[in-house]
C-alpha positions in Angstrom: -19.5 -1.9 -26.8 -20.0 1.7 -27.8 -23.2 2.9 -29.4 -21.5 3.5 -32.7 -19.9 -0.1 -32.7 -23.5 -1.3 -31.9 -25.0 0.7 -35.0 -22.1 -0.8 -37.1 -23.3 -4.2 -36.5 -26.9 -3.9 -36.1 -28.7 -6.1 -38.8 -32.6 -5.6 -38.1 -33.0 -9.2 -36.7 -36.2 -8.6 -35.5 -37.6 -5.6 -37.5 -37.9 -4.9 -41.0 -35.0 -3.3 -42.9 -35.8 0.6 -43.0 -35.7 2.2 -46.7 -32.7 4.3 -45.9 -30.6 0.8 -45.7 -31.6 -0.7 -48.9 -29.3 -1.5 -51.5 -29.0 -1.5 -55.5 -27.9 -4.3 -57.7 -24.4 -3.7 -57.8 -24.4 -5.0 -53.9 -26.1 -8.5 -54.6 -24.2 -8.8 -58.0 -20.9 -8.6 -56.3 -22.1 -10.9 -53.3 -23.5 -13.6 -55.5 -20.7 -13.8 -58.1 -18.3 -13.8 -55.2 -20.0 -16.1 -52.9 -20.6 -18.8 -56.0 -17.8 -18.5 -57.8 -15.7 -19.6 -54.9 -13.7 -22.0 -53.3 -16.3 -25.1 -53.2 -16.5 -24.6 -57.1 -12.7 -26.1 -57.0 -14.0 -29.0 -55.8 -17.5 -29.5 -57.1 -16.1 -29.4 -60.5 -13.7 -32.2 -60.0 -16.3 -34.3 -58.6 -18.4 -34.1 -61.4 -15.7 -36.2 -63.2 -15.4 -38.7 -60.6 -19.4 -39.6 -61.1 -18.5 -40.2 -64.9 -20.6 -37.6 -66.6 -20.6 -37.2 -70.3 -20.0 -34.0 -72.1 -24.0 -33.5 -73.0 -25.0 -34.3 -69.3 -22.5 -31.9 -67.8 -22.7 -29.1 -70.1 -26.3 -29.1 -70.7 -27.4 -30.3 -67.2 -25.8 -27.4 -65.9 -27.5 -24.9 -68.1 -30.8 -26.0 -67.3 -30.4 -26.4 -63.5 -28.8 -23.2 -63.3 -31.8 -21.5 -65.1 -34.0 -23.4 -62.6 -31.9 -22.0 -59.3 -32.3 -18.4 -60.8 -35.8 -18.7 -61.3 -36.5 -19.8 -57.9 -34.6 -17.1 -56.3 -36.2 -14.2 -58.5 -39.9 -15.4 -58.4 -39.9 -16.9 -54.9 -37.5 -15.6 -52.5 -36.9 -11.8 -53.9 -40.7 -11.6 -53.9 -41.3 -12.7 -50.5 -38.1 -10.6 -48.9 -38.9 -7.3 -50.5 -42.5 -7.7 -49.3 -41.7 -8.3 -45.5 -38.2 -7.4 -45.3 -37.5 -9.8 -42.2 -34.7 -12.6 -41.6 -35.8 -16.0 -42.3 -35.9 -16.7 -38.9 -38.0 -13.8 -37.7 -40.5 -14.6 -40.5 -40.7 -18.1 -39.4 -41.3 -17.4 -36.1 -44.2 -15.3 -36.8 -45.7 -18.0 -38.7 -44.9 -20.9 -36.4 -43.5 -19.4 -32.9 -40.7 -19.3 -31.2 -40.3 -22.7 -29.9 -40.5 -24.8 -33.1 -38.0 -21.8 -34.6 -35.5 -22.3 -32.2 -35.1 -26.3 -33.3 -35.1 -25.1 -36.7 -32.6 -22.5 -36.4 -30.1 -24.9 -34.2 -30.5 -27.3 -37.3 -30.0 -24.4 -40.0 -27.1 -23.0 -38.1 -25.1 -26.1 -37.9 -25.7 -27.0 -41.3 -24.5 -24.1 -42.5 -21.3 -24.3 -40.6 -20.5 -27.3 -41.9 -20.7 -25.7 -45.3 -18.7 -23.0 -44.3 -16.3 -25.5 -42.9 -16.2 -27.4 -46.2 -14.7 -24.0 -47.6 -12.5 -23.4 -45.0 -11.0 -26.8 -46.1 -11.1 -26.1 -49.6 -8.7 -22.6 -48.6 -6.7 -24.6 -46.6 -5.3 -26.7 -49.1 -4.0 -23.6 -51.0 -2.2 -22.6 -47.8 -0.6 -26.1 -47.1 1.2 -26.0 -50.4 4.2 -23.7 -49.1 4.5 -26.0 -46.1 4.6 -29.3 -48.1 1.3 -30.5 -46.7 -0.1 -33.7 -47.5 -3.7 -33.4 -49.0 -6.7 -34.8 -48.0 -7.7 -37.7 -50.2 -11.2 -38.2 -51.5 -11.9 -40.9 -49.1 -10.2 -39.3 -46.0 -12.6 -37.9 -43.0 -10.4 -36.8 -40.2 -7.3 -34.6 -39.7 -3.9 -36.0 -41.3 -1.4 -33.4 -39.3 -1.1 -30.8 -36.9 0.0 -28.4 -39.6 -3.4 -29.0 -41.2 -5.1 -28.4 -37.8 -2.9 -25.1 -37.5 -3.5 -23.8 -40.9 -7.3 -24.3 -40.5 -7.9 -22.7 -37.4 -5.9 -19.7 -38.6 -8.0 -19.3 -41.9 -11.3 -19.9 -39.8 -10.4 -17.1 -37.3 -9.8 -14.5 -40.1 -13.0 -15.7 -41.9 -15.0 -15.4 -38.8 -13.7 -11.9 -37.8 -14.8 -10.7 -41.1 -18.1 -12.2 -40.8 -18.8 -10.7 -37.6 -18.6 -7.2 -39.0 -22.0 -7.6 -40.6 -24.0 -7.6 -43.9 -22.0 -4.5 -45.1 -18.7 -5.7 -44.5 -19.4 -9.3 -46.0 -20.9 -7.4 -48.9 -17.9 -5.2 -49.6 -15.4 -8.1 -48.9 -17.4 -10.0 -51.9 -17.2 -7.0 -54.3 -13.5 -6.4 -53.9 -12.7 -10.1 -54.5 -15.0 -11.3 -56.8 -13.4 -9.9 -59.9 -10.1 -11.5 -59.1 -11.7 -14.6 -58.5 -13.6 -15.1 -62.0 -10.5 -14.1 -63.4 -8.6 -16.9 -62.0 -11.1 -19.5 -62.9 -11.0 -18.2 -66.5 -7.2 -18.4 -66.4 -7.3 -21.8 -64.8 -10.0 -23.3 -67.5 -7.9 -21.8 -70.3 -4.4 -23.4 -68.8 -6.1 -26.5 -68.6 -7.6 -26.3 -72.3 -4.1 -25.8 -73.3 -2.6 -28.9 -71.4 -5.4 -30.8 -72.9 -4.4 -30.1 -75.9 -7.6 -28.8 -77.0 -8.0 -26.7 -79.9 -11.5 -26.9 -81.3 -15.0 -27.4 -80.0 -14.9 -31.0 -80.5 -11.4 -31.4 -78.6 -13.2 -29.5 -75.5 -16.4 -31.9 -76.0 -14.2 -35.0 -75.8 -12.8 -34.0 -72.7 -15.8 -35.6 -71.1 -17.1 -37.5 -74.2 -19.8 -39.8 -73.5 -18.7 -40.2 -70.0 -17.0 -42.9 -68.1 -17.6 -45.1 -65.2 -17.6 -43.5 -62.0 -14.6 -43.7 -59.4 -14.5 -45.9 -56.6 -17.4 -45.0 -54.1 -19.3 -42.7 -56.2 -22.4 -43.3 -58.2 -23.1 -42.5 -61.9 -24.5 -39.2 -62.8 -26.8 -38.6 -65.9 -28.0 -35.4 -67.3 -30.9 -35.4 -65.0 -28.7 -35.9 -61.7 -26.7 -33.2 -63.1 -29.8 -30.6 -63.6 -31.6 -31.3 -60.6 -28.5 -31.6 -58.2 -27.6 -28.0 -59.6 -30.9 -26.7 -59.3 -31.1 -27.7 -55.4 -27.3 -27.5 -55.0 -28.5 -23.8 -53.2 -32.0 -25.2 -52.6 -32.0 -24.1 -49.0 -31.2 -20.5 -49.9 -33.7 -20.1 -52.6 -36.6 -22.6 -52.1 -35.5 -23.3 -48.6 -35.9 -18.9 -48.3 -32.7 -18.8 -46.0 -31.8 -15.7 -48.7 -34.8 -14.0 -47.1 -32.0 -12.6 -45.0 -30.2 -11.3 -47.7 -32.8 -10.0 -50.4 -34.6 -8.2 -47.4 -32.0 -5.3 -48.2 -33.2 -5.5 -52.0 -34.8 -2.0 -53.3 -37.0 -4.5 -55.5 -37.7 -7.7 -56.2 -36.2 -7.8 -59.8 -32.7 -7.6 -58.1 -33.3 -11.7 -57.4 -31.8 -11.7 -61.3 -28.3 -11.0 -59.9 -28.2 -14.4 -58.6 -27.5 -15.3 -62.0 -23.9 -13.7 -61.8 -23.5 -16.7 -59.2 -25.1 -19.4 -61.3 -23.6 -18.7 -65.0 -20.3 -17.6 -63.3 -19.8 -19.9 -60.3 -21.9 -22.5 -61.1 -21.2 -23.1 -64.9 -18.0 -21.5 -65.6 -15.9 -22.1 -62.7 -17.5 -25.7 -62.4 -16.5 -26.6 -65.6 -13.2 -24.6 -65.3 -12.5 -26.6 -62.1 -13.4 -30.2 -63.8 -11.1 -29.1 -66.7 -8.4 -28.8 -64.0 -8.9 -32.4 -62.5 -8.9 -33.8 -66.4 -5.3 -32.7 -66.6 -4.8 -34.2 -63.2 -6.2 -37.5 -64.0 -4.0 -38.2 -66.8 -0.6 -37.8 -64.6 1.1 -40.9 -63.9 0.4 -40.4 -60.3 -3.4 -40.4 -60.6 -3.3 -42.9 -63.3 -1.5 -45.5 -60.7 -4.3 -44.7 -58.2 -7.0 -45.6 -60.3 -5.3 -48.8 -61.4 -5.0 -49.6 -57.6 -8.7 -49.1 -57.3 -8.4 -45.7 -55.6 -10.0 -42.5 -56.4 -7.2 -39.7 -57.1 -7.3 -36.7 -54.5 -9.3 -33.8 -55.3 -7.5 -30.9 -53.5 -8.4 -27.3 -55.0 -4.7 -25.9 -53.8 -2.5 -28.0 -55.9 -4.9 -28.2 -59.0 -4.8 -24.5 -59.1 -1.3 -24.2 -58.5 -0.3 -26.8 -61.1 -2.5 -24.5 -64.0 -1.5 -20.7 -62.8 1.4 -20.9 -60.0 1.0 -19.0 -56.8 -1.9 -16.8 -58.5 -3.8 -19.9 -58.2 -3.0 -20.5 -54.5 -4.1 -17.0 -53.8 -7.4 -17.5 -55.8 -8.1 -20.9 -53.9 -7.7 -18.9 -50.2 -9.7 -15.9 -51.5 -12.5 -17.9 -53.2 -12.9 -19.7 -50.0 -13.2 -16.8 -47.7 -15.9 -15.1 -49.8 -18.1 -18.3 -49.8 -17.8 -18.9 -45.9 -18.1 -15.1 -45.1 -22.0 -14.9 -45.9 -22.2 -18.6 -44.9 -21.1 -18.0 -41.2 -22.8 -14.4 -41.4 -26.1 -16.7 -42.3 -25.5 -19.2 -39.2 -24.9 -16.2 -37.1 -28.2 -14.8 -37.9 -29.8 -18.4 -37.0 -28.3 -18.5 -33.7 -29.0 -14.8 -32.9 -32.5 -16.1 -32.7 -31.5 -18.6 -30.3 -29.5 -16.4 -28.1 -31.2 -13.0 -28.4 -29.3 -11.6 -25.6 -25.9 -12.0 -27.4 -24.7 -9.4 -29.8 -24.5 -10.2 -33.6 -20.7 -10.1 -33.3 -20.7 -12.8 -30.3 -23.0 -15.0 -32.1 -21.4 -14.9 -35.6 -17.7 -15.6 -33.9 -19.5 -18.8 -32.2 -20.6 -19.7 -35.7 -17.4 -19.2 -37.2 -15.4 -21.4 -34.5 -17.9 -24.2 -35.3 -17.6 -23.8 -38.9 -13.7 -23.9 -38.3 -14.2 -27.1 -36.3 -16.1 -28.8 -39.3 -13.1 -27.4 -41.5 -10.8 -29.6 -39.8 -12.2 -32.7 -40.9 -12.0 -33.1 -44.8 -15.0 -35.3 -45.3 -17.3 -32.4 -45.7 -15.7 -31.1 -48.8 -14.7 -34.5 -49.8 -18.3 -35.6 -50.1 -19.8 -32.1 -50.9 -22.0 -33.5 -53.5 -23.8 -35.9 -51.1 -23.6 -33.3 -48.2 -25.3 -30.3 -50.3 -27.9 -32.7 -51.6 -29.0 -34.0 -48.0 -28.6 -30.1 -46.6 -31.3 -28.9 -49.2 -33.2 -31.7 -48.4 -33.5 -31.2 -44.8 -34.1 -27.4 -45.0 -35.8 -26.7 -48.1 -39.4 -28.0 -47.0 -39.5 -25.3 -44.3 -39.3 -22.9 -47.2 -42.2 -24.4 -48.8 -44.3 -23.1 -45.6 -43.3 -19.8 -46.1 -43.8 -19.9 -50.0 -47.5 -21.1 -49.7 -48.1 -19.0 -46.7 -47.4 -15.9 -48.7 -48.9 -17.0 -52.0 -51.9 -18.5 -50.9 -52.9 -16.9 -47.4 -51.2 -13.3 -47.9 -51.0 -11.2 -44.8 -53.5 -13.0 -43.0 -51.1 -16.0 -43.0 -48.3 -14.5 -41.6 -50.1 -13.5 -38.3 -52.0 -16.9 -38.0 -49.8 -18.9 -35.8 -47.8 -16.2 -33.8 -47.1 -18.3 -30.3 -44.7 -18.9 -27.9 -45.6 -22.5 -28.1 -44.7 -25.4 -30.1 -46.7 -25.6 -33.2 -47.1 -29.2 -33.8 -49.0 -28.6 -36.9 -46.3 -26.7 -38.6 -43.6 -29.1 -37.6 -45.6 -32.0 -39.0 -45.8 -29.8 -42.2 -41.7 -29.5 -42.4 -40.5 -32.8 -40.9 -43.1 -35.6 -42.3 -42.4 -35.1 -46.2 -38.5 -35.4 -45.6 -38.7 -38.4 -43.5 -41.0 -40.1 -45.9 -39.0 -39.5 -49.1 -36.0 -40.1 -47.3 -37.0 -43.6 -46.6 -38.2 -44.1 -50.3 -34.6 -42.8 -51.3 -32.8 -45.4 -48.9 -35.4 -48.3 -50.0 -35.4 -47.8 -53.6 -32.0 -46.4 -54.0 -33.4 -43.2 -55.5 -31.2 -40.1 -56.0 -31.8 -37.9 -53.0 -31.9 -34.5 -54.9 -34.9 -36.1 -57.2 -36.7 -36.2 -54.2 -36.3 -32.7 -52.9 -39.0 -31.0 -55.1 -41.7 -33.6 -54.2 -40.9 -33.2 -50.5 -41.0 -29.1 -50.5 -44.4 -29.2 -52.5 -46.0 -31.9 -49.9 -44.8 -29.7 -47.1 -46.5 -26.7 -48.7 -49.8 -28.6 -49.3 -49.9 -30.4 -45.7 -49.3 -26.7 -44.5 -52.5 -25.4 -46.1 -54.5 -28.1 -45.4 -53.7 -28.1 -41.8 -53.9 -23.9 -41.6 -57.3 -24.2 -43.2 -58.4 -26.9 -40.6 -57.3 -24.6 -37.9 -59.3 -21.5 -39.2 -62.3 -23.7 -39.6 
């Protein structure tokens, strides 16, 4: 690789981002709007209908949950990112040593790949329309045809190549595509309203009304299910500190407010628009027949968007999947970079893209996205608590205290023990997993402080 190429893909994996590489609000606004008004929104919106939400639960619950997410990005992630300007992985290495970070990075990178795989699945449902592809059902777990395999591999290859070009390319791609995606979601929402004969706010409210029984295999969501789930839908990125790797490029911490573009354009407007598309579909004779047979109708973003706005919908779903998978694979590449420091950023990102593509072959990651996102945040967020508590309660002294090449058992316990305990509680008492993310996160941080004080004494 030439020196010019090395400069292009240098991501400052093991050093603070220099001042001449810092970016302003436009870079982050476009990236967050593009990443969160994305392909998975075409899945999550409809999935809210499958769990029988009411109008109040959905509209007001999302309003509150997304506000809490924005506050987490602004006052936790961005504050710490601009202070140290390190990737999540190098920051953790300084706190708890290399060996523990190796384990965390492996888990983090693989989960990111699975999430990106779900986005590749979403794009594949759009690409498959001209080929008459049989769409995956809500209960499908494995590929249903050879055509599906070829389409997923092709999409995964393109996304991986873009992500391997580094943060600058990922950011530019998001800025170019996000306006198109936002317009597409708006168009889908307005068309769906017309198809549902909505002419007033009361008609709009009555699309969900007081809620319904959940579809077969789903649990009933209330207001608090919606609010807490939407707060922690990206828990690994904000309270889990994954977006330290993104905001380390920010000129100042106030740029954390740009996350609102993702939450209220993507996780509010786009989710509701996608839910409206599904509301149209479940009124069709085909969907009603499946419900009468005790089966859940398919949640395939491509056909839903195509039925609303035609070819424009196909293009929107494809691009929406790309803009989310790109930064997700980029983050996974950074995780694997810490595992394979001798490998170039390009190589490890392509490895991450390959894993994501394989995951994309299996529709279960997309069809069970509500459950997967909750579990994903539950596992990764508590490690972020160690960084947060270290920053706000121990300052610069804390970040240097545990630098070691060994396995820091104390930090491992602080990270792993709370999620294990609370997951057991969730299973034993049938408690919604997202409700336990905040308690597990706080307990991890408190345990860390107690252990840190004991060690220094």
